[in-house]
N, C-alpha and C positions, 0 to 999 in steps of 0.2 A: 741107573739110569732112569731120567726122569719120568713124569707120569702122565699119561696122555691126556690132551688139551685142556690144561689149568689155565684158567683165565686171563687174557691179558692184562686188565685192569686191576687184576686183585694180585698177581703173582710173580711183580716186580720184585729182583733184588730190594734190599733195604741198606742203608748207608749208615748204622747206627755207632759199626765199628772203625769206620773211616778216620785215618790221622786227621787232625784235626788243621787245616790249611785249605784256602780255596786253590793251590797252586795243585795240578795234577800230576799222576805219574803211572803213565798209562805205557802197558808193555802188550805188543802184538804177539798171539801165539799162533804159529803157523806150522812150525814142525815139534808133533806132539810126541815123537816118537825116535829115540837115538838109537843107534845100535854102541853096547856095553858090555864087555865080557861074552860077545859071541850071539847076543840077542838083543830084539827091540824091546828098548824097555820105554816109558814113560818120561815125559820133562815134566814134572810132577808142579801143578801150579802150587800145591799146597804150599810148598817149600817157601813160598814167597809169605804168607804168613805167618808159617812155623818160626820165621827167623824174623816178625819183625821188619820187614824190608822195607813198607810205608807203599805199595801201588796200591793206587786207586783204582786201576781201573785194567782191565784184560780186554780185546780183542781178539775173538775167536777165528779162526778164518783157517783159507779162504773159504769160503761157501759161495757154490757156485752154481748157476742154475742150466739144468744141461737139454740137450735137445729131444723135445719130448718125438717126436718122429724120426727118430734115431733108434735101429732094435736094440744097439748097445748101449744106450745112453737109459732110452727110456724108463727102463726098470729102476732108472737110480734115474729120478727127477730131480732133485738136490743132492752136492756132495758138500762134505769140508775137505778140501782137496780134491783126490780121487777118491771117497770110502762114505759111502753112505751115513748118517747119523747114527744111525741106532744097530749099526756094525758092534759086535760084541769085541772087536778090537779097542771102543770109545772106552766100555765102559769104566776103566777105572778113571778117566780123564773126566765122564760126567760125575763118577764119586766124587771128586777130589772137587772141582767144581761146585757141587752140591752142598759142601763143607763149610766153603768161604765165603758165599754169598751175603753173608751178612758185613764182611767187612771189604769184601771187592765186587764192585760192578763187572758183571761179564757182559759184552758186547757181540754180537755178530759183524766180521768186518768183511764185505761183500767184493766179489770182483779179483781186484788185484791182476798180477800180469796174466795170466791165462786169458785170452780172450772168449768172449760168446754172450756171456750175463746179462751185460746190458744192452747187446743187440738185440738179446731175446724182449727183453722189456720194453726196447723201443717200437717191435716190430709186432708184439702179440700182446700188449702189457697183459691184460684180464685172463691170460692164460697163463701167464708166468709169475706175476707177481704174488696171487696165492699160496705159491709154493712158497716164499720167502716171507708170509704175513704166517703162513702157520707154522713153518718152523722158530719163526720167535716166539711165537705163542706157547707153542709144546715142550722148546726149550727153557723156556723163561730168562729171554734176554733184556739186559735193561737198556737196550738198544741197538743201532744199527748204525755202521759205519760205510759210508757209500766209498769204493776206493775202483774209481772207474780209471785205466790206462790208456795204452794205445790202443785198444779196440775204437774209444771213441771216433779217433781219425777219419772209422769205416761209418759211422753213423750220421744216418742225415741231422740231426740235432741231438746232439749229447747235452747240451745245457737245458733243452725242454725238457729229455728224457729225464735227469736225473730231477726235473723239478717235479714231476709229476711222479716220481718213486717218493719226495717227501711228500707232499699234499698227501698221498696216501697213506703213508706212514703215521701222518697227525693226526689224521680221520680215525686212522684204526686203534691208536692206543694212546694213551692217557698222557698227562701234561707233562709227568715226570719220567717219559720215556725219550731218551738220547739220542739227538741226530747227529752226525760228524761224516764229515767229508775229507778225504784226503788226499788233496793235490801235492806237484811237485810245489816250493815257496815261489817260486816265479810269477808260477800260475795267477796268484790271489793278487799280481801288480799288472796284469796284462788286458786289453779291450778284448784281444783275440784269443782264441784257445792255442794252448800252448801245448804240453804231452800228450791230454787226452781229448783236446779240442771242447771240453766244457769254459765257458768264458764266467769264472767262478766273480767277476766283480759284478756282472750282470745276475747273477745268482743271489750273489747276494743282497741289492737292491730288490729281488723281486720275491726270497725268500728267508731274506737275513733277519726275521723274528725266529721263521720255524727253525733255525740250526744253532744249534749247541757250540758246535766245535769244528776249527778248522787243524785239521793234525798236519802241518804243511810238513815236507820234507824237504828238510836241507843239509842234504848230501844225496852222492849219486850224478852230480850235477847241477843238479836243482838248487841247492844253494849252499849253506855253510856259515856252522857254525860253531866256528875255533874261535870267533870273535863275537861280540856283541852285535856289530854293526851290520850285518843282514836282515837278523831277526827287526831291529829300530828301522832299517830301510822300507822291508815287505809291512810293518803295520804302517806309517807313515803314507807308504803308495796303495795302499789295497783301499783305504778306507772302512778296512773293517776293525774293530778296538782290539786290544792287544788282550784284553779278557778270553776272547774267543779263536786267538791264537795259540795253537801248544805246539812247541818248536822239535821236532824231530833227529832225532840221532841217528845210526848205525851204532850198535851195540856191540860189534866188532867185523873186521878187514874182511868176511869171509863176501859178502854180496858188494861190496865196492871197496877201496883203499880210503876212504873219509874218516875212518874210526878216530873219535879226539880223547886222548886218555884221558881220565878219572881227573887226574889234577887241572889239568888246561880247561874241563868242563865245568869242574869247580867255580873256577876263575869267571867263566864266562856267565854261570847261574848268578852268579851273584855279582857281577854286574847289571843285570838283566833287572835285576830285584832291586838294584839301587835306581839305575835311571828309567825303568819303565813297572812302576808298580804293577799296574794291570798284566804285569806277564801273563800267560797260564798254566804254562807248567814244559813238562817236556814228555815225549813219548819215545821209546826207545824198539829200533826194530833187528833183531827180535829178542824174545825172552831166551830162546835156546842160543847157547854158547855166550851170553851176554856176560862183558866181560875177558874174554879170552885171548883177546889181543894185550892186553896189561902184563901180557911176561912176570906176571905175577903168579904162583903155583896155587896160591890159593884160593884163584876162580874158576878153576877147573873141577867140571863138572858141580858148579854151586854160581849158577848164574843170578840165581837172587839176589848174591854180594854187590855185585854193578847194581843194582834196582836201589838199594841200601845208603850206597852212598851218595849214588844221585839223588834221593830222597835227604840226607840229610845236607845237604847243600840247595835243595827248596825249600827248608822248613828252621831251618839252626837262624836262633836270632842274630 
């Protein structure tokens, strides 16, 4: 379990063990426990390092800011999914994450599909933002990934709210703190807000220097990574440099049927590395069950294998 209250400016994760490449390989980590042999067992992040999977970043979440005026929620003002970070069930997860921080950056991904977090930040920023800031400090997050989805359509100004969160994070954390966003890929090319209502082209014009990366979702109707074409089109139409656009793929067919077999994904990655040297890398949604749609039994209960194959494609000579 992390110590209480380390300095945000001195306790960021180190980078000295990271693979020598400017290409990111990011795994979202939302399913932390899975049933095995009749018990709930940790989906172990340590396996990524132990097996040399080449992952540069883990995005841990989903972080939710809960209703402080609700009697059932106020005792857990911030949760990871539905559970308070200090719940004993998370102890093995925190222990493993603390052991791999020299080699993998750990970020908090905020929001996601469940509504409420960004609405609360819009309506009562001074009340709810400190919950996020203090979590980042206490649990030594290397960055924050802002994942605003359908709830943005219920907000008066989702673009301005996200910009305000970015401003506050840049004020509170050091220069090497990472801020990323997780739009649907098409949203980066639209002047009007898409899935989330956020106008990302406008946000890039006003806050582009403060944003490290866009984790663009090229799946589930929001984009297509079965060839290089959609990624190149998004780069061309968005006005955002490829160095800031990480291409997202699903790691299995559980969430939608857009899984790209590794043999094909490797080809696409090679094409992008050749035609778009600035190509920033790949993220996978999500770590749990990665590769199990390969119809290869060696991937069962070994999601690090999927990451290792993608890493090879990103970094091969």
